[in-house]
C-alpha positions, -999 to +999 in steps of 0.1 A: +312+015-556+321+046-538+359+058-548+384+083-533+415+094-547+444+108-533+470+130-544+497+152-526+490+185-540+468+197-571+491+232-580+497+222-617+495+195-645+526+172-647+534+135-648+513+126-615+487+147-626+482+128-654+483+098-639+456+113-619+435+126-647+437+087-661+421+077-626+391+098-630+386+085-663+387+049-648+366+061-618+342+092-630+322+094-594+351+093-574+362+125-549+397+138-548+415+146-515+445+165-515+470+186-493+462+217-513+445+225-542+450+259-569+420+262-582+422+258-622+457+246-621+450+209-635+428+200-663+393+204-668+385+166-662+401+165-626+393+201-619+348+187-625+351+165-592+345+176-555+385+184-541+383+180-502+415+197-489+431+198-461+442+222-434+473+226-453+454+249-474+438+272-450+479+281-435+494+315-437+506+314-472+494+281-485+485+266-513+514+291-534+544+283-504+527+247-492+561+234-489+570+252-460+549+231-440+567+196-452+568+187-410+531+189-406+524+168-442+520+136-422+499+150-399+477+164-429+472+127-445+465+111-412+433+134-409+420+133-440+381+123-436+379+089-455+345+073-441+322+063-468+345+048-491+351+013-503+381+015-526+408+046-519+434+048-543+467+072-537+487+087-565+521+094-536+557+106-541+554+125-504+524+118-479+496+104-497+499+065-493+500+075-457+468+082-452+437+060-434+409+051-449+382+042-426+370+001-427+359-020-447+378+002-475+402-014-492+435+009-497+460+004-529+489+032-534+505+043-566+539+053-554+555+075-575+587+069-551+586+064-515+589+101-499+616+123-518+622+147-495+627+123-468+648+096-490+664+111-524+663+154-520+673+156-487+704+171-496+686+200-519+656+202-493+686+213-465+701+236-491+672+255-494+671+259-453+683+289-433+718+273-420+707+282-383+678+259-383+696+227-410+697+206-373+664+208-365+653+203-404+677+174-407+657+158-375+627+167-391+637+143-422+647+118-400+612+116-380+592+122-420+618+086-428+605+066-400+574+074-407+572+067-446+586+039-437+556+027-416+531+042-442+544+022-468+547-011-450+510-004-436+496+003-474+474-026-485+484-028-517+517-015-538+521-007-576+549+020-585+559+033-620+590+016-627+614-011-617+637+014-601+610+026-583+603-012-572+636-011-559+631+019-541+602+005-523+623-024-516+650-008-495+627+016-481+593-006-473+609-038-477+582-049-499+574-060-533+557-034-556+537-040-591+551-018-616+525-002-639+541+023-663+521+055-665+504+069-693+520+083-719+499+106-744+507+087-770+476+092-794+486+130-790+523+133-799+527+118-831+557+125-858+546+156-873+571+165-905+604+160-910+629+168-882+648+201-881+691+206-870+680+212-832+679+194-800+654+200-771+651+194-737+617+192-717+624+195-676+614+212-648+648+235-641+656+219-604+689+209-598+682+173-598+671+176-633+715+181-638+704+203-669+744+217-665+752+189-681+731+195-711+738+234-714+777+226-710+779+203-736+762+222-761+777+249-754+812+234-759+800+216-792+783+249-805+757+227-813+717+241-811+700+230-780+663+245-770+655+241-732+618+236-725+610+248-687+612+270-658+627+264-620+652+274-595+683+267-618+671+289-649+693+321-643+724+298-630+721+280-665+716+314-688+743+327-671+767+295-681+749+288-717+767+296-747+746+316-774+738+282-790+716+272-764+678+289-761+660+287-729+619+291-742+600+286-703+570+265-702+551+257-735+514+248-740+509+213-752+502+227-789+538+241-787+551+212-772+539+189-798+554+203-826+589+207-808+586+170-801+579+161-840+607+186-854+634+179-826+666+162-840+669+144-808+653+148-771+681+149-746+676+138-710+699+144-682+685+136-647+682+105-629+643+099-628+618+076-615+604+072-651+606+101-669+574+110-698+585+137-716+613+112-734+588+088-744+564+120-758+593+125-779+595+091-789+560+085-798+569+117-822+593+095-834+627+110-822+653+096-810+662+105-768+701+103-759+698+102-721+711+091-687+715+059-682+709+053-645+672+052-631+645+043-652+654+055-687+673+022-689+636+005-688+624+031-715+653+038-742+661+006-762+703+016-767+712+020-808+674+015-815+653+041-798+682+061-789+713+063-769+724+062-731+751+077-719+765+063-682+780+093-666+764+126-654+792+145-666+794+169-703+824+150-715+803+117-714+769+136-729+793+148-761+803+112-765+770+101-767+757+129-794+791+123-817+779+088-818+740+102-827+759+118-857+766+085-873+738+064-861+712+059-884+676+064-868+639+049-875+611+072-867+582+044-870+604+021-843+612+046-825+566+055-823+560+017-818+584+010-794+564+043-775+534+026-780+536+005-756+533+031-727+500+045-741+472+056-720+448+028-731+476+005-716+479+021-684+443+020-681+440-019-685+464-026-663+456-004-635+416-014-634+434-055-633+453-048-604+427-024-586+403-054-592+429-084-580+431-062-550+395-057-542+389-097-545+425-105-526+425-112-487+430-089-464+469-098-453+477-109-487+490-079-508+488-077-548 
């Protein structure tokens, strides 16, 4: 079977690229199509496959500043050459699900979320735009939202990463999606010795991640917090952090494995579509203190694998931290829960879904 894998862009290894890596494992002869690719930025498993890029790759400033060309993304996706395939699998949070495979290929989309820029991150995107052109940018986002709705309704078969995202798809595209949780590296992240006294955040330092909630809470309490990650918010967060909050930047997998296993608890303050990092911490036997809105309400068992707080405010997190201090935790129970989200489970569920779609009548969505 001739298989094409379509991914929005390849510029680093994050949760979406871990999904793509598992799909390459399932379909080792597949070719990869993407808007832009920074060679060497993703795993050897992905880099080993033929990677075809769009015309965005050749525009000035790309691929490092490719997001400046956001209005051109739908055109680039529509022009991807996808002739001669039996199966096209798109992994998408932007425009990958909008590709147009040539018949008779089946198109299966694995949706991380409907287009973030057009639906949920519109205000954040507009804040980065020069004030004089924000009106034009707002119009572009309206057009992108209409395009995304059309693309989401047109794609043959849709799976997604959580029930939270399934609700977004229902609202944006007016259709149901199969929930298949993403793969978590539960074999790699394991308990390793007794935990220490330090709490841990692992996250991109982006505005929507709301790391300010954690920084303010731990600064107020004077409790130790380590923040792993980098991003546009780093300087602002450092300015408001007290002496007990440390920023380590991005760390490699080996350092992360140690950090998860040795932390007192993992803290997560974002409204997330899924959230792989909290489950990596649970695989290491550590409890998670998380904001309840979003998919963390699906992956954290309140009082068993962690605690949920219900307002994105420092006071709510402080209350959860104080409750955490008097709650007993079982690393064995926490890890057993995380094992439900492992890589083998993802591969089995995704392969079964694709097989189902390949034999389904074309007018019937899986």
